[in-house]
Backbone bond lengths (Angstrom), bond angles and torsions (degrees), N, CA, C in turn:
res aa  C-N    CA-C-N  psi(-1)  N-CA   C-N-CA  omega(-1)  CA-C   N-CA-C  phi
1 X - - - 1.516 - - 1.531 111.13 -
2 X 1.314 116.87 130.41 1.408 122.12 -179.08 1.590 109.94 -69.96
3 X 1.312 113.95 146.47 1.440 118.42 173.93 1.509 110.76 -81.65
4 X 1.293 116.94 153.11 1.538 117.75 176.87 1.504 105.55 -86.67
5 X 1.325 118.30 164.21 1.432 123.77 -177.90 1.533 107.50 -61.32
6 X 1.203 121.20 -34.90 1.395 117.44 -174.47 1.457 115.89 -83.10
7 X 1.342 118.73 -7.77 1.402 120.83 178.49 1.496 109.20 -92.28
8 X 1.304 120.56 -9.10 1.459 122.67 178.41 1.398 110.61 -70.16
9 X 1.486 117.88 148.29 1.478 120.95 174.51 1.479 110.41 -74.68
10 X 1.295 121.74 120.89 1.440 124.12 178.54 1.505 108.19 -110.64
11 X 1.337 116.88 161.45 1.400 121.64 169.60 1.466 112.40 -59.75
12 X 1.363 116.81 147.35 1.493 115.58 -173.53 1.575 113.24 -66.95
13 X 1.352 118.68 -18.22 1.420 122.09 177.16 1.508 112.70 -73.49
14 X 1.376 118.80 -19.41 1.379 123.24 -177.47 1.559 108.42 -91.73
15 X 1.372 111.77 117.12 1.452 117.11 178.32 1.578 110.15 -103.05
16 X 1.355 117.29 136.88 1.411 120.20 -177.17 1.521 114.98 -89.65
17 X 1.343 118.50 160.90 1.407 119.87 172.35 1.525 110.95 -87.99
18 X 1.295 118.90 0.10 1.423 119.55 -177.31 1.557 112.79 110.07
19 X 1.215 117.83 -139.60 1.421 122.48 -173.55 1.632 111.45 -75.74
20 X 1.276 118.47 174.85 1.386 116.96 177.63 1.483 114.37 -53.88
21 X 1.242 116.37 143.01 1.522 123.27 -176.26 1.505 103.87 -103.47
22 X 1.347 116.19 118.54 1.468 117.82 -179.01 1.567 110.89 -84.12
23 X 1.391 119.38 -28.00 1.424 120.99 -175.18 1.518 113.77 -109.08
24 X 1.252 117.44 132.54 1.524 120.81 177.85 1.507 109.75 -67.37
25 X 1.220 116.20 126.88 1.516 115.91 173.90 1.546 106.25 -147.32
26 X 1.352 115.53 174.47 1.471 121.45 -174.92 1.534 112.36 -62.07
27 X 1.322 114.69 -37.61 1.505 119.26 -177.63 1.482 110.71 -65.14
28 X 1.351 120.66 -39.73 1.462 122.14 177.79 1.591 110.93 -70.17
29 X 1.318 114.40 -41.13 1.478 117.35 177.00 1.528 110.33 -61.26
30 X 1.389 118.13 -42.35 1.427 120.21 -178.37 1.482 112.17 -65.91
31 X 1.310 113.13 -38.14 1.583 118.89 177.77 1.572 109.85 -58.77
32 X 1.367 113.00 -49.51 1.449 118.49 178.17 1.472 112.58 -54.94
33 X 1.386 114.69 -46.13 1.489 119.40 -176.93 1.464 113.19 -68.22
34 X 1.305 112.74 -38.48 1.540 119.98 -179.75 1.567 109.74 -57.86
35 X 1.328 115.90 -45.03 1.450 119.21 -177.97 1.502 109.51 -72.81
36 X 1.343 121.49 -39.93 1.418 120.70 176.17 1.465 112.94 -62.85
37 X 1.306 119.23 -35.43 1.471 123.28 178.62 1.479 113.01 -70.22
38 X 1.281 118.22 -11.98 1.551 122.78 177.50 1.543 105.16 -92.88
39 X 1.241 119.37 5.35 1.516 121.17 179.25 1.441 118.32 88.98
40 X 1.341 121.08 7.02 1.440 128.10 179.75 1.491 109.37 -79.92
41 X 1.329 116.75 164.75 1.477 124.34 -179.24 1.529 108.69 -77.17
42 X 1.270 115.28 164.63 1.514 120.92 174.38 1.561 111.83 -65.21
43 X 1.380 113.85 -30.11 1.518 118.64 179.14 1.605 106.65 -66.49
44 X 1.292 118.62 -46.94 1.461 122.12 178.34 1.546 110.62 -65.97
45 X 1.333 118.55 -37.02 1.441 119.38 -176.34 1.574 107.29 -70.44
46 X 1.359 118.98 -42.54 1.391 120.90 177.01 1.516 112.13 -61.68
47 X 1.336 114.34 -47.44 1.572 116.51 175.48 1.482 111.93 -54.31
48 X 1.320 121.17 -40.84 1.422 125.24 -177.06 1.458 111.63 -64.69
49 X 1.401 118.04 -30.95 1.423 124.05 -178.80 1.521 110.79 -96.96
50 X 1.272 117.59 1.75 1.513 124.04 174.66 1.573 111.23 69.45
51 X 1.383 115.22 42.74 1.416 119.83 179.54 1.505 107.28 -135.69
52 X 1.340 118.03 162.71 1.486 119.18 173.46 1.483 110.57 -77.17
53 X 1.338 109.01 149.74 1.570 113.43 -179.87 1.483 114.29 -63.70
54 X 1.322 120.97 -26.07 1.503 122.70 175.95 1.549 109.27 -65.18
55 X 1.293 115.38 -29.98 1.512 117.97 -177.41 1.567 106.58 -64.57
56 X 1.366 120.61 -40.48 1.399 124.62 -176.18 1.494 104.16 -67.46
57 X 1.317 127.12 -42.12 1.413 125.55 179.77 1.459 110.10 -66.15
58 X 1.402 118.28 -38.10 1.482 116.94 179.94 1.474 112.43 -67.96
59 X 1.429 115.16 -39.13 1.514 116.73 176.79 1.441 108.79 -60.96
60 X 1.366 121.77 -42.31 1.523 124.35 -172.54 1.555 104.81 -67.35
61 X 1.344 116.50 -46.46 1.459 115.81 -174.08 1.615 112.65 -69.89
62 X 1.311 112.18 -36.66 1.551 116.86 178.93 1.556 107.00 -66.20
63 X 1.309 116.87 -41.71 1.493 119.24 -177.54 1.544 108.03 -67.21
64 X 1.342 117.67 -39.81 1.446 120.42 177.61 1.525 111.82 -56.97
65 X 1.355 113.33 -47.23 1.439 120.04 -178.61 1.531 109.45 -64.25
66 X 1.318 117.75 -41.53 1.460 118.50 177.48 1.554 111.86 -63.64
67 X 1.285 116.87 -43.19 1.445 120.96 179.67 1.543 112.71 -61.29
68 X 1.338 110.14 -44.68 1.509 116.79 -176.81 1.604 108.74 -67.58
69 X 1.296 116.64 -26.39 1.343 119.45 -174.72 1.533 114.78 -79.79
70 X 1.339 113.22 -16.92 1.536 119.03 -176.78 1.455 108.52 -76.95
71 X 1.244 114.24 145.85 1.506 124.24 173.87 1.518 108.42 -91.71
72 X 1.375 117.89 114.97 1.457 116.97 -179.21 1.479 114.22 -62.38
73 X 1.280 122.93 -18.92 1.444 124.20 177.83 1.523 114.19 -86.67
74 X 1.327 115.54 -5.34 1.474 119.35 178.19 1.485 110.27 -72.74
75 X 1.372 117.54 142.93 1.491 116.19 -179.35 1.510 112.43 -72.75
76 X 1.283 120.26 -9.49 1.463 123.72 175.79 1.630 110.66 -86.61
77 X 1.288 115.16 -9.91 1.444 120.31 -174.74 1.560 108.66 -71.40
78 X 1.374 115.71 126.05 1.532 119.26 -176.66 1.554 105.39 -112.08
79 X 1.382 109.58 127.94 1.413 119.62 170.44 1.469 114.84 -80.27
80 X 1.245 118.13 -2.05 1.411 123.98 -174.80 1.549 111.08 -64.19
81 X 1.299 115.81 121.74 1.380 125.53 -173.10 1.599 109.96 -64.34
82 X 1.302 114.99 -30.95 1.520 118.44 -174.87 1.564 111.84 -82.37
83 X 1.227 116.22 -5.83 1.482 119.94 -175.82 1.521 112.43 -79.27
84 X 1.247 120.34 -36.55 1.478 122.50 -170.93 1.504 108.22 -111.08
85 X 1.334 115.61 123.93 1.500 123.65 176.91 1.426 113.81 -56.32
86 X 1.441 120.89 -40.31 1.377 123.17 -175.88 1.525 106.43 -65.53
87 X 1.325 118.74 -46.44 1.498 121.60 -176.67 1.546 106.26 -60.75
88 X 1.281 121.45 -43.99 1.480 124.02 178.62 1.476 112.84 -67.62
89 X 1.349 117.47 -32.49 1.468 121.39 173.15 1.522 111.44 -64.63
90 X 1.350 114.04 -41.87 1.448 117.17 -178.73 1.535 113.28 -62.53
91 X 1.324 113.95 -39.10 1.499 121.92 -179.90 1.557 105.36 -71.01
92 X 1.257 123.38 -45.17 1.403 125.16 178.00 1.537 114.70 -59.50
93 X 1.332 112.67 -43.47 1.476 121.43 180.00 1.583 106.10 -64.18
94 X 1.278 119.39 -45.25 1.530 121.68 179.66 1.500 109.95 -64.73
95 X 1.345 122.38 -37.24 1.457 125.13 175.18 1.492 108.53 -65.19
96 X 1.285 116.93 -39.86 1.557 115.52 -177.53 1.422 111.09 -72.14
97 X 1.358 119.17 -33.74 1.467 121.26 177.42 1.605 108.25 -66.45
98 X 1.324 116.30 -39.43 1.444 121.07 176.31 1.545 110.21 -55.42
99 X 1.331 112.76 -47.69 1.504 115.55 179.57 1.512 113.08 -58.21
100 X 1.295 117.22 -44.35 1.449 123.86 179.51 1.545 107.00 -64.98
101 X 1.246 118.24 -47.02 1.516 121.95 -179.56 1.508 109.23 -59.58
102 X 1.355 117.99 -41.50 1.468 118.83 178.46 1.524 113.48 -59.38
103 X 1.439 110.95 -46.79 1.486 118.57 179.98 1.534 110.04 -62.36
104 X 1.329 118.09 -40.63 1.407 119.15 -177.37 1.559 109.41 -66.75
105 X 1.351 117.85 -40.94 1.454 119.15 172.44 1.443 118.72 -61.45
106 X 1.341 114.17 -34.58 1.464 118.58 178.57 1.530 109.04 -66.60
107 X 1.370 115.58 -42.25 1.447 120.08 179.75 1.574 111.42 -67.00
108 X 1.311 114.88 -40.64 1.441 118.88 -179.62 1.523 113.89 -66.32
109 X 1.329 115.26 -35.60 1.420 116.64 -174.02 1.509 113.80 -92.87
110 X 1.339 114.75 -1.73 1.504 119.35 174.09 1.448 111.68 121.19
111 X 1.279 117.12 135.43 1.499 121.84 178.96 1.485 106.33 -148.00
112 X 1.405 112.59 149.84 1.517 114.03 -178.88 1.441 112.96 -92.01
113 X 1.305 114.71 141.11 1.433 123.68 176.13 1.416 112.50 -124.02
114 X 1.368 119.21 132.64 1.465 121.80 -179.68 1.499 110.72 -76.86
115 X 1.306 116.13 146.49 1.465 124.43 179.31 1.498 100.65 -111.09
116 X 1.461 110.42 127.38 1.510 115.95 -178.67 1.613 108.44 -113.06
117 X 1.390 111.40 148.56 1.450 114.03 176.97 1.573 107.97 -85.07
118 X 1.344 117.74 -174.40 1.390 122.65 -177.20 1.503 114.59 -65.98
119 X 1.349 117.91 -14.51 1.427 124.31 178.31 1.498 111.03 -94.11
120 X 1.281 121.62 -4.39 1.406 126.60 173.97 1.475 109.01 91.13
121 X 1.396 120.50 14.12 1.453 121.96 -176.72 1.609 107.42 -97.25
122 X 1.319 113.83 132.68 1.471 118.93 179.63 1.560 108.51 -65.57
123 X 1.329 111.44 123.89 1.548 115.26 -177.71 1.545 111.47 -116.25
124 X 1.323 114.31 -17.96 1.504 114.08 -174.63 1.523 106.64 -157.54
125 X 1.316 121.45 176.14 1.442 122.15 164.63 1.551 105.86 -142.46
126 X 1.275 113.55 152.52 1.443 122.73 176.27 1.437 112.42 -131.88
127 X 1.335 117.78 151.21 1.442 121.81 177.32 1.554 108.74 -95.87
128 X 1.292 112.01 131.69 1.450 119.08 -179.60 1.618 111.82 -114.91
129 X 1.233 116.18 143.07 1.491 119.31 179.32 1.503 108.41 -126.94
130 X 1.372 115.93 153.00 1.443 120.38 178.24 1.527 110.01 -118.18
131 X 1.355 116.81 97.31 1.431 117.66 -178.07 1.529 112.76 -68.51
132 X 1.308 120.75 -35.88 1.533 117.76 177.23 1.543 112.08 -67.18
133 X 1.380 118.18 -34.07 1.397 118.93 172.39 1.557 114.77 -66.79
134 X 1.331 115.02 -32.93 1.497 117.48 -178.59 1.587 103.57 -71.31
135 X 1.338 117.78 -41.54 1.522 116.34 -179.32 1.546 110.98 -64.10
136 X 1.234 116.82 -36.67 1.461 119.44 176.68 1.543 113.65 -65.96
137 X 1.294 113.24 -39.50 1.583 118.23 174.44 1.571 109.80 -59.87
138 X 1.396 112.44 -49.03 1.480 115.11 -173.65 1.450 110.15 -68.44
139 X 1.406 123.60 -35.38 1.382 126.56 170.44 1.533 114.57 -54.29
140 X 1.332 113.99 -41.83 1.415 117.18 178.93 1.452 118.40 -75.47
141 X 1.384 114.99 -30.40 1.432 120.03 -178.60 1.577 111.74 -83.96
142 X 1.310 114.67 -35.27 1.538 120.51 179.18 1.468 111.21 -131.09
143 X 1.305 120.17 68.91 1.475 116.14 -172.78 1.477 115.30 -70.61
144 X 1.341 119.70 -19.46 1.441 120.73 178.77 1.557 108.52 -71.52
145 X 1.328 120.99 -26.29 1.412 126.65 -176.13 1.569 111.87 -92.76
146 X 1.358 109.34 -46.50 1.588 112.29 -173.32 1.496 114.81 -102.18
147 X 1.392 115.62 -5.02 1.411 113.63 -177.90 1.610 106.37 -149.04
148 X 1.297 110.90 58.34 1.493 115.57 -174.80 1.502 111.63 -62.36
149 X 1.360 113.83 144.84 1.425 119.00 -175.19 1.673 102.38 -100.16
150 X 1.267 117.65 125.32 1.385 120.32 175.98 1.533 108.75 -85.81
151 X 1.246 116.58 127.07 1.395 125.38 -176.43 1.506 112.13 -118.59
152 X 1.245 120.91 118.78 1.428 122.56 -179.58 1.572 106.63 -109.91
153 X 1.295 115.64 120.60 1.562 119.73 178.82 1.463 103.02 -126.07
154 X 1.372 111.74 137.86 1.453 119.86 170.76 1.437 108.02 -104.86
155 X 1.287 118.06 136.13 1.440 124.25 178.58 1.484 110.69 -144.12
156 X 1.426 116.24 166.00 1.452 117.82 176.87 1.539 111.30 -85.70
157 X 1.322 114.53 -157.26 1.449 116.12 -172.25 1.587 108.13 -68.82
158 X 1.270 114.84 142.10 1.477 125.54 178.99 1.564 110.04 62.21
159 X 1.186 118.33 22.97 1.610 119.54 178.44 1.494 112.28 86.33
160 X 1.330 117.35 4.77 1.478 118.21 179.91 1.562 109.33 -72.73
161 X 1.368 115.21 163.41 1.466 117.43 179.73 1.528 107.94 -67.77
162 X 1.324 113.71 152.09 1.510 118.18 173.50 1.487 106.91 -75.53
163 X 1.402 118.07 127.70 1.353 121.72 -176.11 1.647 107.69 -70.04
164 X 1.209 118.33 142.02 1.403 121.16 174.01 1.618 110.88 -157.50
165 X 1.302 108.81 158.51 1.507 114.29 -177.52 1.513 110.60 -148.02
166 X 1.211 118.27 148.48 1.486 124.79 175.86 1.551 110.55 -118.05
167 X 1.235 113.12 128.15 1.478 117.86 177.24 1.499 108.73 -118.82
168 X 1.297 115.80 129.02 1.462 122.43 178.95 1.559 107.27 -113.18
169 X 1.263 113.31 126.73 1.498 117.42 174.84 1.514 109.40 -115.73
170 X 1.224 113.90 123.42 1.487 121.36 176.22 1.505 111.17 -90.36
171 X 1.346 113.47 126.30 1.451 116.53 -174.28 1.526 105.05 -124.23
172 X 1.325 114.50 130.36 1.531 119.66 176.82 1.525 107.68 -63.87
173 X 1.312 112.70 141.40 1.491 117.24 179.76 1.623 108.25 -63.11
174 X 1.244 115.87 142.08 1.422 122.10 178.33 1.529 110.52 -68.14
175 X 1.371 118.74 143.64 1.427 120.05 174.54 1.479 108.70 -67.97
176 X 1.277 114.02 142.25 1.448 119.45 179.71 1.560 108.45 -71.96
177 X 1.295 114.82 127.56 1.455 115.66 173.02 1.499 116.07 -72.96
178 X 1.278 119.85 140.88 1.455 123.32 -178.64 1.534 107.96 -79.82
179 X 1.200 118.32 120.83 1.495 120.06 -179.78 1.559 106.29 -92.86
180 X 1.321 113.76 125.32 1.417 119.48 -179.77 1.629 107.62 -94.56
181 X 1.275 112.49 139.53 1.384 113.38 179.76 1.543 112.48 -106.65
């Protein structure tokens, strides 16, 4: 039997709206976008709002279709960021990625960790660094320098295309020879 979204174990910072919400409304959308903007997944955001994750994808895709269908020159076109779920989703997603990027940078550049004795008492602290995380961040921020792409191209003289041609010859099937026994 499948668990309901409200029975799942969520991070303490994620507050739910209660039981499954049958009707789409602004409060549910806002809850989903709030959780996404904190860097959580769509699955966790949907659970926090009491809806299925597919519902969030449907809302996003429908809103994108609606937005793309609007004519920006039309007098009814609204540039209001709050009107379209897809636009608000994009902003929340970017904010969530920023949260994750900030945390990755904090871990890559060094963070303090407490050292505990066998009785659970903090006795010291040490600074930890994550070199692989730092490499990943640098590759993302300056890919041309830290993640160069090797490109091998073949060309003719002076960079011209290599001449080539394809010839197809159609041959009629040979008549089967009669084999005498």
